[in-house]
C-alpha positions in Angstrom: 12.2 -8.5 1.5 10.5 -10.6 4.2 13.2 -13.2 3.9 15.7 -10.6 5.3 13.5 -9.8 8.3 14.8 -11.7 11.4 13.6 -12.3 14.9 15.8 -10.1 17.2 17.3 -11.9 20.2 17.3 -9.5 23.0 14.1 -7.7 21.9 13.8 -3.9 21.7 16.9 -3.3 23.7 19.0 -4.9 20.9 17.7 -2.6 18.2 19.7 0.3 16.8 17.8 3.6 16.4 17.2 3.1 12.7 16.0 -0.5 13.3 13.6 0.7 16.0 11.9 2.9 13.5 11.0 0.0 11.2 10.7 -2.9 13.6 7.6 -5.1 14.0 6.7 -5.7 17.6 3.9 -8.1 18.4 2.8 -10.6 21.1 2.9 -14.4 20.5 0.2 -16.8 21.6 1.8 -16.9 25.1 1.8 -13.2 25.5 5.6 -12.9 24.9 6.9 -9.9 22.9 8.4 -10.8 19.6 10.6 -8.3 17.7 11.4 -8.7 14.0 13.3 -6.3 11.7 15.5 -6.1 8.7 18.8 -5.5 10.6 21.0 -2.7 9.4 23.5 -4.9 7.6 20.8 -6.6 5.6 19.0 -3.3 5.0 22.2 -2.0 3.4 22.4 -5.1 1.1 18.8 -4.5 0.1 19.5 -0.9 -0.8 22.6 -1.7 -2.8 20.6 -4.3 -4.7 17.8 -1.8 -5.4 20.4 0.7 -6.7 21.7 -2.0 -9.1 18.2 -2.5 -10.4 17.7 1.2 -11.0 21.1 1.4 -12.7 20.1 -1.5 -14.9 17.1 0.5 -16.2 14.3 0.5 -13.6 12.4 3.8 -13.8 9.9 3.4 -11.0 9.7 1.8 -7.5 6.5 0.5 -6.0 6.8 -0.6 -2.4 5.2 -3.6 -0.7 2.4 -2.9 1.8 3.1 -0.9 5.0 0.9 0.6 7.6 3.2 3.3 9.1 3.6 6.3 6.9 6.9 7.2 8.5 8.5 3.9 7.5 7.8 4.9 3.8 9.1 8.4 4.3 12.3 7.1 5.9 12.7 4.6 3.0 12.5 7.4 0.5 15.1 9.4 2.4 17.4 6.3 2.4 16.9 5.9 -1.4 18.3 9.4 -1.9 21.3 8.6 0.2 22.1 5.7 -2.1 21.6 7.8 -5.2 18.3 6.2 -6.1 16.4 9.1 -7.6 13.5 7.5 -9.6 10.0 8.0 -8.3 9.0 5.8 -5.3 5.3 5.0 -5.1 3.9 3.8 -1.8 2.0 0.5 -2.1 -1.3 0.9 -0.2 -3.0 -2.3 1.1 -6.6 -1.4 1.7 -8.0 -2.6 5.0 -11.1 -4.6 3.9 -11.5 -7.1 6.7 -9.9 -8.0 10.1 -8.8 -11.5 9.2 -7.1 -10.2 6.0 -5.3 -7.5 8.0 -3.9 -10.1 10.5 -3.0 -12.6 7.7 -1.2 -10.1 5.4 0.7 -8.3 8.1 2.0 -11.6 9.5 2.9 -12.9 6.0 4.8 -9.7 5.1 6.2 -9.1 8.6 4.7 -5.6 8.5 5.4 -3.1 11.2 2.1 -2.3 13.1 1.6 1.2 14.6 0.9 1.0 18.3 -2.8 0.3 19.0 -3.7 -0.4 15.4 -4.8 -4.1 15.9 -6.8 -3.1 19.0 -8.6 -0.4 16.9 -9.2 -2.9 14.1 -10.7 -5.4 16.5 -13.1 -2.9 17.9 -14.1 -1.9 14.4 -14.8 -5.5 13.4 -18.5 -5.5 14.3 -19.7 -5.8 10.7 -18.3 -5.8 7.2 -19.5 -2.2 6.7 -18.2 -1.0 10.0 -14.7 -2.4 9.3 -14.5 -1.0 5.8 -15.6 2.5 7.1 -12.7 2.3 9.6 -10.4 1.1 6.9 -11.3 4.1 4.8 -10.7 6.4 7.8 -7.3 4.9 8.4 -6.4 4.9 4.7 -7.2 8.6 4.4 -5.1 9.4 7.4 -2.1 7.5 6.1 -2.4 8.6 2.5 -2.7 12.2 3.6 0.5 11.9 5.7 2.3 10.3 2.7 1.2 13.0 0.2 2.0 15.8 2.8 5.4 14.1 3.2 6.2 14.3 -0.5 4.9 11.0 -2.0 4.7 11.4 -5.8 1.5 9.3 -6.0 -0.4 6.4 -4.5 -0.6 2.7 -5.7 -3.5 0.7 -4.3 -3.6 -3.0 -3.8 -7.3 -3.3 -4.3 -7.7 -7.1 -4.2 -10.6 -6.6 -6.6 -12.5 -4.7 -3.9 -13.3 -1.1 -4.8 -15.2 0.3 -1.8 -12.3 1.1 0.5 -10.1 2.4 -2.4 -12.9 4.7 -3.7 -13.7 5.8 -0.2 -10.1 6.8 0.4 -9.8 8.7 -2.9 -13.0 10.5 -2.1 -11.9 11.3 1.5 -8.6 12.8 0.0 -10.6 14.9 -2.4 -9.0 13.2 -5.4 -12.3 12.2 -6.9 -15.7 13.8 -6.6 -18.8 12.3 -4.9 -20.3 11.8 -8.4 -17.2 9.9 -9.6 -17.3 7.8 -6.4 -20.9 6.9 -7.0 -20.2 5.8 -10.6 -17.5 3.4 -9.3 -19.6 2.1 -6.4 -22.8 1.6 -8.5 -21.0 -1.1 -10.6 -20.2 -4.3 -8.7 -20.4 -3.2 -5.1 -17.1 -4.9 -4.3 -16.7 -7.6 -7.0 -17.7 -11.0 -5.6 -15.5 -12.9 -8.0 -12.1 -12.5 -9.7 -12.1 -12.4 -13.5 -9.5 -14.7 -15.0 -7.0 -13.0 -17.3 -6.9 -16.1 -19.4 -8.5 -15.8 -22.8 -9.1 -12.0 -22.6 -6.2 -10.9 -24.7 -6.1 -10.1 -28.4 -9.1 -10.5 -30.7 -10.5 -13.3 -28.5 -11.3 -10.9 -25.7 -15.0 -11.3 -24.7 -17.2 -8.3 -24.2 -17.8 -8.3 -20.5 -20.1 -5.9 -18.6 -18.3 -2.7 -18.0 -15.6 -3.6 -20.4 -15.0 -0.1 -21.6 -12.0 2.3 -21.5 -11.8 4.8 -18.7 -12.0 7.6 -21.3 -15.4 6.2 -22.4 -16.8 5.8 -18.9 -15.3 9.0 -17.3 -13.5 11.4 -19.5 -12.6 13.7 -16.6 -11.0 10.9 -14.6 -9.1 9.7 -17.7 -7.7 13.2 -18.1 -6.7 13.3 -14.4 -4.9 10.0 -14.8 -3.0 11.2 -17.9 -2.0 14.4 -16.1 -0.7 12.3 -13.1 1.3 10.1 -15.4 2.9 13.1 -17.0 3.6 14.6 -13.6 5.3 11.4 -12.4 7.4 11.2 -15.6 8.6 14.7 -15.0 9.9 13.5 -11.5 12.2 10.9 -13.1 
């Protein structure tokens, strides 16, 4: 949890090997290096609490956003050490714009792979260029996660489908035809649809308000197969 991530007095030299693998290291406005991390003692408390939640009946873990695949893989290994054996889904925050990347990583105190912000800044020449870069980085990270044994992928789309669809297409998890169907709808929705008033019989008939099975039977079948696969992992 971000509240258990502290500034490290003494910088990198004060980190243990395990802390160094998950630490966030950035420069402040004066160019000074700032190191933040969940210290080992707090990390242990977090894992014990997570085990309590699983023992109480949780059947699935979805992580918060991260940008370093190895941090997730290390976390899964730690879960096993604590007897946490439910599926762990990586939470993927799609990189849609530069300001959002800076804001969310600062808010969540996310570890940044070396050179990532510099790459992002260079790609920030237009909305399209940045999203193309976001797709490329997303494909690289998701492939590393799946190759490392991740049981699936959970995307934080923020109501923007272009990067998510691009990543799935780049991974070969959807076809070009399926990607075109998704992208021909709203072209990155320009407004959020409120959940108020759309439950029960009062739910209005909105454009595209159809089940996945109606829109794309093949994709619906793949989703059901993935659900079954994840349930078998429990």
